Structures are given as C-alpha cells and as structure tokens.
C-alpha positions in Angstrom: -14.8 21.0 -7.8 -11.9 23.5 -8.0 -8.4 22.4 -7.5 -6.4 23.4 -4.5 -4.6 26.1 -6.6 -7.9 27.6 -7.6 -9.4 27.7 -4.1 -9.0 31.0 -2.2 -6.7 31.0 0.7 -8.5 32.9 3.4 -6.6 34.1 6.5 -7.8 33.0 9.9 -10.6 35.4 10.6 -11.9 34.4 14.0 -10.3 34.0 17.4 -11.5 30.4 17.4 -9.5 29.6 14.3 -6.4 31.2 15.7 -6.7 29.2 18.9 -7.3 26.0 17.0 -4.1 26.6 14.9 -2.1 27.3 18.0 -3.4 24.2 19.8 -2.7 22.1 16.7 0.9 23.4 16.4 1.4 23.3 20.2 1.8 27.0 20.3 4.5 27.1 17.6 4.3 29.9 15.1 6.5 31.1 12.3 8.5 29.1 9.8 9.7 25.6 10.5 13.3 24.4 11.0 15.4 24.4 7.8 16.4 20.9 6.5 19.8 19.5 7.5 22.6 20.3 5.1 24.1 16.8 5.1 22.7 13.4 4.0 21.4 10.9 6.5 23.8 8.2 5.3 27.1 9.4 3.9 29.1 7.4 1.4 32.2 5.7 3.0 35.4 6.4 1.2 37.4 3.5 2.7 38.0 0.9 0.1 38.0 -2.2 2.4 34.8 -1.2 4.2 32.1 -3.8 3.8 34.4 -6.6 2.6 33.5 -10.2 3.6 35.5 -11.7 6.5 38.0 -14.3 5.6 41.5 -14.4 7.1 43.1 -11.4 8.6 41.8 -8.0 9.4 42.0 -5.9 6.2 43.4 -2.8 7.9 43.7 -0.8 11.1 40.4 0.5 12.6 38.3 -2.2 10.9 35.6 -3.9 13.0 34.0 -7.3 12.2 30.2 -7.3 12.3 28.7 -10.7 13.0 26.4 -12.4 10.6 22.6 -12.5 10.9 20.6 -15.7 11.3 19.5 -15.5 7.6 22.8 -16.8 6.4 24.5 -13.5 5.6 28.3 -13.7 6.2 30.2 -11.4 8.6 31.9 -8.4 7.0 34.6 -5.8 8.0 33.5 -2.2 8.5 35.0 1.1 9.6 34.7 1.6 13.3 31.9 4.1 13.9 29.1 5.0 11.6 29.5 2.1 9.1 29.8 -0.5 11.8 26.7 0.9 13.6 24.6 0.8 10.4 25.8 -2.7 9.6 24.9 -3.9 13.2 21.5 -2.3 12.9 20.8 -4.0 9.6 22.0 -7.4 10.9 19.7 -7.0 13.9 16.7 -6.1 11.6 17.4 -9.1 9.4 17.6 -11.5 12.4 14.7 -9.9 14.4 17.1 -9.1 17.2 18.4 -12.7 17.6 21.8 -12.0 16.1 24.8 -13.8 17.7 27.4 -11.2 18.7 31.0 -12.3 18.6 33.1 -10.8 21.4 
C-alpha cells in the first residue's frame, strides 16, 4: 500500500463532495485561525510566588491558597493567574472537596 505522501491528492470533483466538506466544516472555508503568540502558562517572575506558608505574608499582593485533602500544604501565590492555577490544581487533587480559608 502506498504511503500518504505517495497517494495522489485529488481535488473535490463532484458537488456531493463539496457539500460534504462544507457540512463537515460547518460551512467554514479557507485557512484556520493562526496559533496564539503567547504560551498557555507563563513563567512567574516573582521570587516568593509558590513558597509554603509559615508565619507572615512574604510580600504585598500575595494570596494564600489553601491545601488540598491529600496533605499538600498551603502556599503563597501572586494574586491573579498564579493563584487561580494553584486553586484549580488544589481542587483537582482534592476532587472538589478542598477547604477554603476565608
């Protein structure tokens, strides 16, 4: 059997083939959306972001994210994206049964 590169690539010849392609693509034609130019998760440049809790708040704008039921300790994160990712990971580890500290 020939490989994909060796197989001929025939254009859609019949109206039925064209209609099937449009139905499959929900009427969309042309090229797709270009990929995003930024990573999904960016690296945080704050040194104290992700440090374990113990004592005082390490700096202004830091948020404490409660621990999960699996025994992971609470940590300090930047308010915003880092804290949201940490809360989501804690929720996933605890299957949604995480105790949230006010």
